[in-house]
VOBAFI-171793 format. One record per residue: x, y, z of N, C-alpha, C in turn. Coordinates in pm, whole numbers, padded with zeros to 5 digits, always signed. Example, Ala and Ser with C-alpha at 12.3 -4.5 7.8 and 13.67 -1.06 7.14 Angstrom:
+01319-00569+00780+01230-00450+00780+01320-00330+00780
+01285-00225+00708+01367-00106+00714+01290+00003+00787
//
This chain:
+00095-00114-00001+00010+00003-00030+00115+00135+00028
+00054+00260-00084+00144+00361-00108+00148+00412+00005
+00235+00536+00079+00222+00530+00216+00130+00696+00202
+00136+00749+00277+00013+00850+00327+00120+00995+00331
+00080+01051+00248+00167+01219+00254+00090+01290+00292
+00121+01327+00452+00061+01458+00537+00170+01600+00523
+00125+01694+00480+00176+01769+00461+00143+01903+00637
+00277+01949+00698+00207+02012+00838+00236+02164+00803
+00152+02264+00754+00149+02381+00713+00082+02484+00796
+00110+02615+00773+00052+02741+00787+00123+02859+00715
+00073+02973+00674+00181+03010+00651+00170+03192+00747
+00169+03169+00840+00258+03187+00947+00391+03145+01019
+00481+03219+01099+00585+03080+01184+00534+03140+01312
+00615+03032+01349+00608+03052+01520+00462+02993+01533
+00423+02880+01539+00285+02859+01597+00332+02678+01617
+00447+02640+01626+00441+02458+01657+00391+02385+01548
+00456+02440+01394+00472+02335+01271+00557+02238+01287
+00739+02285+01299+00774+02165+01322+00779+02063+01460
+00772+02152+01579+00731+02046+01638+00623+01959+01644
+00519+02009+01540+00409+01938+01537+00444+01786+01423
+00517+01827+01312+00557+01739+01271+00677+01602+01299
+00752+01709+01376+00846+01596+01450+00809+01485+01547
+00679+01568+01621+00618+01458+01700+00499+01347+01681
+00457+01438+01557+00387+01328+01479+00448+01229+01393
+00562+01215+01350+00641+01139+01271+00677+01031+01380
+00773+01075+01516+00817+00962+01594+00686+00922+01681
+00530+00994+01697+00455+00914+01760+00418+00785+01653
+00404+00793+01511+00421+00697+01441+00469+00605+01423
+00592+00610+01439+00692+00522+01448+00716+00455+01575
+00639+00490+01739+00635+00395+01824+00466+00301+01820
+00430+00337+01686+00296+00228+01639+00367+00167+01552
+00500+00071+01487+00531+00056+01431+00509+00060+01286
+00472+00175+01282+00505+00250+01117+00660+00287+01063
+00656+00282+00978+00783+00375+00902+00736+00477+00806
+00831+00618+00903+00799+00746+00851+00924+00795+00815
+00911+00855+00717+01030+00970+00654+00963+01115+00708
+01005+01156+00761+01003+01312+00751+01135+01405+00682
+01043+01510+00640+01103+01574+00503+01063+01715+00567
+01206+01763+00559+01251+01899+00639+01238+02038+00468
+01130+02045+00475+01137+02177+00331+01147+02333+00396
+01177+02361+00531+01169+02464+00589+01295+02504+00592
+01349+02618+00492+01490+02648+00554+01565+02629+00660
+01510+02663+00770+01561+02666+00933+01655+02567+00930
+01595+02414+00901+01636+02294+00884+01613+02210+01078
+01562+02275+01114+01452+02264+01210+01446+02113+01262
+01388+02048+01153+01363+01871+01226+01475+01797+01255
+01566+01867+01182+01761+01793+01184+01809+01799+01368
+01736+01983+01379+01811+01995+01499+01720+01930+01629
+01571+01931+01621+01511+01918+01713+01460+01727+01700
+01578+01647+01599+01601+01541+01695+01783+01458+01655
+01843+01612+01732+01976+01588+01757+02083+01566+01668
+02041+01662+01548+02117+01554+01443+02145+01729+01353
+02240+01736+01254+02272+01854+01211+02143+01920+01057
+02183+02012+01041+02097+02064+00874+02193+02016+00828
+02137+01945+00707+02167+01943+00580+02090+01989+00484
+02226+01984+00325+02118+02025+00229+02047+01881+00160
+02020+01791+00225+01942+01700+00166+01843+01718+00044
+01795+01788+00076+01653+01856-00018+01710+01902-00093
+01784+02000-00098+01865+02087-00202+01851+02032-00275
+01995+01913-00309+02042+01850-00315+01970+01718-00420
+01795+01631-00310+01722+01569-00401+01633+01664-00486
+01616+01816-00512+01494+01878-00546+01601+01944-00685
+01726+02001-00660+01818+02028-00770+01877+01916-00858
+01877+01771-00808+01937+01694-00830+01801+01540-00876
+01703+01608-00924+01558+01492-00945+01572+01300-01003
+01681+01345-01069+01720+01195-01176+01843+01106-01089
+01895+01216-00963+01979+01102-00840+01871+00996-00794
+01962+00916-00707+01921+00878-00653+01863+00910-00481
+01746+00933-00470+01711+01028-00334+01757+00959-00195
+01742+00803-00241+01854+00744-00090+01940+00816-00034
+02016+00864-00048+02198+00919-00090+02182+01003+00015
+02026+01167+00008+02043+01222+00125+01923+01218+00198
+01941+01093+00240+01801+01055+00361+01891+00981+00473
+01880+01030+00608+01923+01005+00713+01839+00902+00817
+01929+00841+00868+01909+00752+00960+01908+00865+01072
+01757+00864+01181+01754+00929+01316+01819+00883+01426
+01844+00757+01423+01846+00697+01588+01749+00646+01624
+01586+00645+01575+01532+00579+01624+01461+00538+01533
+01393+00381+01590+01387+00293+01499+01252+00316+01420
+01254+00293+01265+01189+00340+01152+01150+00503+01138
+01248+00589+01213+01203+00695+01171+01308+00751+01096
+01305+00770+00943+01425+00831+00883+01370+00964+00839
+01529+01040+00825+01488+01225+00806+01532+01263+00662
+01459+01295+00549+01550+01343+00445+01585+01527+00520
+01720+01551+00570+01733+01708+00616+01750+01781+00516
+01668+01938+00565+01731+02052+00485+01780+02126+00564
+01842+02252+00546+01906+02419+00592+01872+02466+00455
+01997+02622+00488+01928+02718+00426+01917+02741+00306
+02010+02650+00255+02015+02572+00082+01860+02564+00043
+01786+02533+00099+01669+02464+00073+01598+02632+00010
+01648+02725+00054+01584+02884-00010+01614+02894-00143
+01770+02824-00204+01839+02844-00325+01758+02701-00404
+01742+02611-00336+01628+02479-00425+01499+02589-00497
+01469+02658-00429+01321+02719-00403+01343+02789-00563
+01457+02866-00567+01479+02955-00685+01515+02886-00791
+01597+02749-00759+01584+02724-00870+01491+02586-00923
+01367+02594-00849+01214+02544-00894+01143+02629-00996
+01190+02780-00930+01110+02868-01019+01200+02914-01141
+01325+02899-01158+01367+02972-01265+01367+02842-01392
+01367+02697-01361+01359+02637-01433+01186+02565-01474
+01131+02664-01409+00961+02615-01447+00902+02506-01391
+00966+02427-01288+00943+02280-01298+00767+02272-01261
+00699+02167-01287+00568+02138-01289+00539+02130-01172
+00420+02146-01131+00323+02160-00956+00335+02055-00923
+00396+01926-01051+00381+01765-00956+00519+01739-00937
+00618+01823-00917+00777+01780-00934+00794+01686-00794
+00758+01763-00681+00770+01701-00564+00656+01576-00564
+00591+01533-00613+00530+01425-00632+00607+01333-00728
+00671+01364-00836+00752+01296-00913+00858+01230-00829
+00917+01311-00771+01051+01270-00683+01086+01169-00555
+00922+01184-00507+00901+01163-00435+00820+00975-00415
+00756+00957-00541+00692+00818-00616+00771+00741-00570
+00892+00701-00622+00961+00600-00593+00977+00581-00414
+00958+00649-00267+00941+00556-00202+00835+00554-00126
+00699+00582-00197+00595+00536-00104+00605+00423-00022
+00647+00359-00121+00579+00224-00083+00710+00146-00026
+00795+00221+00079+00908+00169+00187+00841+00231+00288
+00785+00332+00300+00709+00392+00404+00570+00376+00434
+00539+00390+00549+00414+00432+00589+00342+00583+00607
+00422+00613+00617+00336+00770+00619+00484+00858+00580
+00495+00992+00491+00570+01061+00485+00516+01222+00493
+00592+01255+00609+00522+01373+00687+00646+01477+00618
+00582+01614+00556+00625+01716+00521+00614+01865+00607
+00746+01866+00626+00721+02053+00720+00798+02154+00608
+00662+02225+00634+00686+02337+00521+00711+02475+00572
+00757+02585+00508+00838+02712+00539+00693+02793+00538
+00644+02877+00637+00515+02919+00596+00481+03033+00491
+00657+03062+00400+00561+03117+00313+00597+03090+00163
+00491+03109+00114+00480+03082-00025+00576+03106-00117
+00585+03019-00217+00719+03071-00307+00748+02956-00420
+00656+02822-00410+00695+02740-00508+00711+02615-00423
+00804+02567-00335+00811+02482-00246+00716+02441-00179
+00629+02490-00118+00526+02481-00069+00393+02454-00122
+00408+02507-00219+00252+02420-00346+00244+02316-00348
+00397+02303-00402+00448+02183-00474+00506+02052-00394
+00490+02086-00219+00481+02014-00122+00287+01959-00115
+00200+02048-00081+00081+02019-00116+00027+01996-00197
+00051+02004-00335+00017+01930-00425+00042+01759-00419
+00115+01713-00407+00206+01621-00352+00125+01521-00203
+00049+01605-00154-00026+01554-00052-00137+01505-00056
-00148+01375+00035-00279+01334+00067-00417+01470+00162
-00353+01466+00254-00331+01575+00331-00282+01699+00424
-00350+01751+00457-00276+01929+00493-00337+01914+00623
-00266+01943+00783-00257+01954+00912-00200+02113+00877
-00284+02180+00937-00279+02335+00959-00248+02336+01146
-00146+02346+01135-00096+02436+01288-00144+02540+01369
-00229+02602+01412-00275+02790+01465-00245+02782+01595
-00154+02888+01589-00126+02891+01757-00257+02975+01817
-00315+02910+01906-00459+03033+01977-00401+03165+02021
-00395+03253+01890-00398+03374+01924-00436+03445+01822
-00484+03571+01834-00571+03646+01682-00495+03683+01601
-00315+03721+01633-00244+03727+01480-00219+03564+01393
-00254+03452+01441-00227+03348+01398-00340+03327+01284
-00509+03396+01301-00536+03375+01207-00526+03389+01017
-00436+03508+01008-00424+03582+00866-00367+03422+00789
-00246+03390+00947-00156+03271+00870-00261+03107+00804
-00350+03089+00931-00446+03018+00914-00536+02997+00760
-00595+03148+00750-00695+03179+00643-00595+03172+00495
-00509+03206+00479-00404+03265+00381-00381+03040+00351
-00328+02990+00421-00312+02877+00406-00425+02765+00317
-00574+02834+00397-00727+02745+00358-00725+02800+00220
-00730+02945+00160-00729+03010+00050-00628+02926-00018
-00472+02867-00044-00392+02862-00072-00425+02685-00117
-00494+02617-00029-00545+02453-00074-00672+02506-00164
-00765+02595-00129-00885+02578-00261-00804+02675-00340
-00744+02719-00362-00671+02770-00561-00622+02614-00598
-00563+02527-00500-00510+02473-00562-00583+02335-00609
-00686+02288-00554-00821+02241-00504-00902+02310-00676
-00922+02405-00639-01011+02461-00748-00932+02495-00939
-00791+02533-00921-00694+02566-01068-00647+02487-01096
-00571+02384-01027-00477+02281-01063-00567+02155-01028
-00688+02116-00998-00712+01992-00955-00670+01928-00856
-00622+01988-00727-00539+01882-00613-00669+01811-00557
-00629+01672-00514-00708+01572-00476-00712+01565-00356
-00613+01611-00292-00592+01577-00167-00708+01681-00032
-00705+01651+00103-00827+01711+00149-00740+01766+00310
-00818+01873+00331-00734+01894+00473-00751+01810+00603
-00716+01799+00641-00693+01634+00728-00772+01706+00902
-00707+01825+00928-00750+01952+01033-00661+02024+01083
-00741+02154+01162-00685+02258+01196-00627+02223+01365
-00491+02219+01438-00480+02187+01495-00436+02289+01603
-00529+02356+01718-00461+02481+01797-00328+02443+01879
-00250+02532+01872-00147+02537+01976-00091+02614+02067
-00020+02597+02176+00028+02664+02249-00122+02745+02303
-00228+02624+02330-00356+02669+02403-00309+02689+02582
-00380+02815+02619-00402+02801+02775-00519+02827+02816
-00586+02772+02879-00727+02777+02929-00713+02944+03036
-00646+02960+03078-00666+03040+03206-00668+03209+03101
-00598+03230+02969-00601+03306+02917-00748+03302+02816
-00802+03480+02811-00865+03533+02770-00881+03488+02586
-00765+03517+02579-00721+03529+02419-00744+03421+02360
-00716+03255+02406-00645+03135+02411-00794+03108+02413
-00883+03098+02505-01007+03068+02488-01113+03095+02383
-01092+03257+02338-01143+03328+02252-01117+03237+02093
-01021+03254+02105-00954+03239+01986-01029+03042+01935
-01018+02971+02060-01077+02871+01997-01182+02853+01989
-01305+02925+02042-01412+02946+02003-01467+02972+01885
-01373+03077+01821-01392+03114+01692-01359+03002+01603
-01209+02961+01632-01197+02818+01546-01312+02699+01539
-01352+02682+01637-01475+02578+01625-01586+02625+01557
-01646+02740+01573-01721+02773+01514-01658+02792+01286
-01574+02791+01307-01516+02850+01175-01493+02699+01136
-01435+02581+01142-01408+02484+01178-01474+02334+01204
-01563+02370+01266-01654+02255+01333-01570+02129+01324
-01604+01970+01234-01520+01918+01301-01398+01878+01250
-01328+01962+01144-01233+01950+01097-01104+02029+01223
-01186+02056+01358-01080+02132+01438-01047+01976+01511
-00939+02003+01566-00856+01931+01645-00820+01942+01753
-00839+01862+01883-00823+01862+02006-00680+01960+02018
-00686+02078+02086-00568+02118+02101-00425+02068+02199
-00373+02175+02171-00173+02130+02225-00175+02242+02294
-00172+02169+02474-00142+02315+02564-00001+02329+02559
+00023+02475+02606+00111+02569+02577+00226+02464+02684
+00353+02436+02642+00401+02366+02788+00561+02391+02770
+00611+02435+02880+00759+02424+02903+00841+02340+02832
+00818+02225+02839+00858+02083+02828+00876+02090+02648
+00785+02132+02583+00858+02105+02444+00968+02178+02382
+01016+02329+02486+01115+02380+02471+01245+02327+02472
+01219+02277+02582+01355+02195+02675+01383+02037+02568
+01264+02015+02543+01250+01848+02438+01363+01948+02297
+01319+02010+02241+01378+02078+02121+01527+02125+02158
+01559+02187+02248+01664+02213+02328+01817+02118+02358
+01737+01980+02368+01792+01878+02399+01800+01770+02279
+01719+01769+02160+01748+01721+02040+01662+01608+02043
+01515+01589+02160+01473+01448+02193+01298+01492+02201
+01193+01373+02132+01065+01444+02127+01008+01401+02323
+00895+01439+02284+00853+01417+02429+00835+01334+02514
+00819+01226+02385+00803+01081+02390+00909+01023+02446
+01029+01076+02477+01178+01056+02521+01234+01141+02625
+01138+01238+02684+01213+01336+02732+01069+01299+02896
+00921+01352+02824+00852+01334+02919+00728+01232+02866
+00729+01084+02864+00640+01045+02783+00516+01032+02861
+00494+01040+03063+00389+01056+03137+00306+01194+03129
+00377+01289+03027+00281+01423+03033+00179+01409+02997
+00118+01513+03031-00002+01540+02919+00035+01618+02809
+00115+01641+02704+00183+01684+02604+00206+01531+02532
+00256+01501+02591+00290+01326+02556+00140+01271+02543
+00018+01298+02567-00078+01204+02576-00172+01303+02428
-00161+01464+02418-00179+01514+02348-00156+01452+02194
+00012+01468+02176+00062+01406+02039-00025+01267+02010
-00006+01202+02148-00052+01041+02122-00178+01043+02062
-00274+01095+02104-00385+01124+02083-00400+01205+01907
-00371+01278+01893-00342+01306+01732-00274+01213+01613
-00170+01109+01670-00100+01022+01635-00219+00928+01606
-00314+00925+01696-00434+00781+01669-00559+00873+01542
-00567+01021+01572-00646+01033+01502-00591+01050+01327
-00469+01029+01328-00371+01060+01175-00360+00892+01166
-00359+00787+01214-00364+00678+01145-00536+00638+01124
-00622+00659+01225-00778+00707+01162-00851+00714+01031
-00756+00861+01033-00783+00953+00949-00682+00897+00766
-00632+00823+00763-00504+00809+00635-00592+00683+00602
//
């Protein structure tokens, strides 16, 4: 059975996008599923979140599509979890894609040789549009949109929804919205509560259970570990476990 391709995307940065991508990927492997995490964000933070060094793997794969993509894939030291790392050169790859006028399905073509090797491919994308983001979404079966429960995050969310509609209507994208994931939720603040209510009104059944604000997630990133390695008994671990269950059920 071909892999499910899930892209984590939001038109705004700082919403927990990479944290979500890394934790979904690791949670899936803990269910004995094979996962490839792909870092399309030039910040290269998927690697550092897993105690690895950012590398130009995505750049090499995108700029040299005729080469064997396996040579750029790295083991993470975690069973069943592999990483195609990125770094600042990913931004240069985006310029190359535009200059060469690569088709919208360029990323789909690049990864089609891998879809039978993995159960899931998880794409972490940059917040800015410009070529890679659109091609990654077009290659995906579903899109998950993390959004911080604060007013300033709504614009990024709306821009992503608009992009999905444009790709569906103008380019024949067959994927779906997996869901909207509220992040940095703090029920003690009026802003979080109000933002969550607004999201419920706008997205209904597409709204996922929130991930609460947790200092431990920053500590995990600093240590290059996931919550399942640092605090498997924590509320945050349980929240990402529940999200993983939804990913499997809806795939």
